N, C-alpha and C positions, 0 to 999 in steps of 0.2 A: 273598942274602936278597932276597926280593920287595920292591919299593917300595911295593906296595900290598896289604898283609896284610889288611885288614880292610874291603875293598870288600862283602865279603858281610853286613857289619853294616851299613852306612849306605847302600848303594844300594838294598835293598828298602824303605828308610824314604823315602828320596826319590822313590822311582817310586810307593809306595802314596799318599803325600801328593797326588800328581796324580791318580791313578786316583780314589782316594776323594773328593777335593774335586769331580771331575767328575761322579762319581757322585751327590754331594749337590748339584749345581748346580739351579738353577731351569729349565734346559732339560730335563734328564733328569726331574726331578720332574714335569714337566708330562705326561710319558707314563707315569710309574711313581712314584705318590706315595710308596711305600715305600722309596725308592731309599736313603734316609738309614740305613735299617737295614741294609743290605748294607755300606755304608761303616763302621758301627758293628761289625758282624760281623768285617770284614776288618782294622780297627784293633786290636780285641781280639787276634784270632788272631795277629797279628804281634808285638803286645806281649808275649805269652808265649812265643812262638818266640825273640824276642830275649832274653827272661829266660834261657832254656836255653843261650845261646850267649855270653852276656858274662861278665864276670868277678864275683866274689862281691862286691866293693865296689859295682860299677855295678848290680847286681841289687838291693842293699839301698838304693841311692839312687833307683832305679825305684820301689820300693815307698814309701820315704819322700815321693817327689814326687807320686804320684798323689792322695792327698787333698788336698794343697795345691792342686794343679792344679785339682781340682773345686770348692774352696772360692773359690780365686782367680776362676775364671770366674763363679761365681754372684754375688760380689761386684761385680767390674768390669763385667759384662754385664748381670745382672738386677737389682741394686741400685743401681749408680750409672748405669747406661745409657751406659758408656764407647763400647761398640760392640753392634750387635744382630745375632743369628743369622736365619738365613731364617726359621725358624718359631718364633721369638721364645722359645727356651727353648735351654738348652745343650746341643747333641748329645752323645751319650754318648762318641763317638769322640774329642772335643777333649781332656779330660784324659789319654786314653790317647796321644794325639798329642803333647802336651807332653813327656811323659816320653821317647817314641821320639825326638822332636828332640835331647833333652838327649843320649841314647845315641848318635845319630849323628855329633853333634860331638865328643863325647868320644873316638870312635874315629877320626873324621877328624884330629884332632890328635895321635893316636897314631902314625898312619902314618910309616914310615921316610921317605918322600919328603918329608911335611911338614917333618919335623925336619931333614932334610937341606937344605932350602932355606928355613929358617924365617924368616931374616932377609928374604929377597927377597920372600918370601911376605907377611910381616907387614908391610913398606912398602907392598907392592902393594895390599893389601887396605884399608890404613889411608887410602890416597889415593883409593881407589875408594869408600869410605864417605863421606868428605868431600864429594867431588864428587857423588855420588848426593843425599845430603841437601841439599846446598846448590842443585842443580838443582830438586829437588823443592820446594823454599821458592821459587824464582824462577819456576818455570814451573806449579806447582800451589799456590801461596800457602799451603805448609804450615808454618806458623810452630811448630805444635805438634810435628811430626817433628823440625824443626830444634832446638827446645829440648830434646828428647830426645837430640839429637846432643852438645849441649854437656853435658849429663849425662854421657854415655859419655866425652867427652874428660877431664872432671874425674876419672871413676873412672880412666881410664888413666893420668892425672898421679899420682894418688894411689895407685895399685896397678898399676904398669908389668907386674908378672908375668903379670897376667892378661889383657893385650892380646891375645895371639895366639888364645887360646881364643875371648874375646869377639867378635873380628873375623870368625872364622868363624862363631860364632853368628849375629852381624849378617848375614851373607850369606845364610845357611839361614834367617833369620826373614823377611827380604825375600822370598825365594823362596816361603815359604809364605803371607805375606801378599799378595803378587800373585796367587797361585793363588786364594785364598779368595774375595779381592774380586772378581775376575775371573769367576768362576763364581758369583758372589752367594751363597755359602755364608754370609758376613757382611758387613757393612758398617760404615764410621765415618762419624759424622755430620760435616758440613761446619764444625762449630766444637767447640771442646773440651767433651767431655760432653754436647754440645748444648743447652749453657747459656750460654757464654761467648763472644760473638761478638768479643770483642777477641783470641782466640786461634784463628785458622783452622786447619782441618786438612785434609789430602789423605785420599782413601780409597784405599789407607791411609796413615797416616803413616808417612814415611820411616824413622824410627830407633825405632820402638816395640819394637825387640828389647832396649831397656833394662829393660823389663818382664821379660823371659826371664832377663836378668842375675840379677835378684833371686830368682827360681826356682831357678837353678843354685846361687846361693850358699846357699840354704836347705837344698837337697839335700847340698851339701858341709858344711854345719855340722850337720845332723843326723847325718850318718855320722860325722863328728869327735866330736859329743858321745856317741853310742851306741856307738861301738867304738874307744874311747881307746887301748887298749894297740896294736891293729892300726894305729892313725894314727900313733903314734910310732914305730912300727917302719917304716912306709911312709916317712915324713919322714926317717929316719936314713939309708935306703937312697938316698933321692934326694940327700941332702946328700953321701954318699960318692961318688955318680956325678958330681955337680957339681964335686967335689974334683979328680977325677982329669984 
């Protein structure tokens, strides 16, 4: 059995995140002002390509997550001013990007290689997360990101079964945020919400992936509520596999 069965799912996502944000960068936009629409088109195309190549449950969660991603972006960016996009409006590609990140992480943790070395990967990513957020606090005065890390650690304490998945999500979100802020697709203010000077923030905050955790939880909750029979069968199969 191949150890990387799902490379064709998550690698296009990781590659397009880089390409798409470069196209939406201020550098490219200076020569081609409509460059963001190229990114929009590419993200929508990949979203529907993924939709055709993932499992039925993941398809449904992609659809459940799309409106939440849009509403969440409008609320956090436009209403609260938690971060600001280059053109001061939420780009079309962003909600689709949230769903694509969710799909990518889902299939990364399903890899036989990941499952084979689960405990080693888990410990390594956990250590990496703590070191990265601590350095961001010390070197970039990122108190906001460090507070987000404390919330993540609390989640892991209360729900340890979620730890491997959310650790991979943490790494992918760091990748996304570093790309987006490097290319000036969006930026975070130097203080929390641009209002609270007692909570300084880096650009980007180190552990803002905690917001993505809420998005993932909503997608799973929606699937469970709207597909109760299928959910019960899936959980029964999982319990049988764990008992072996």
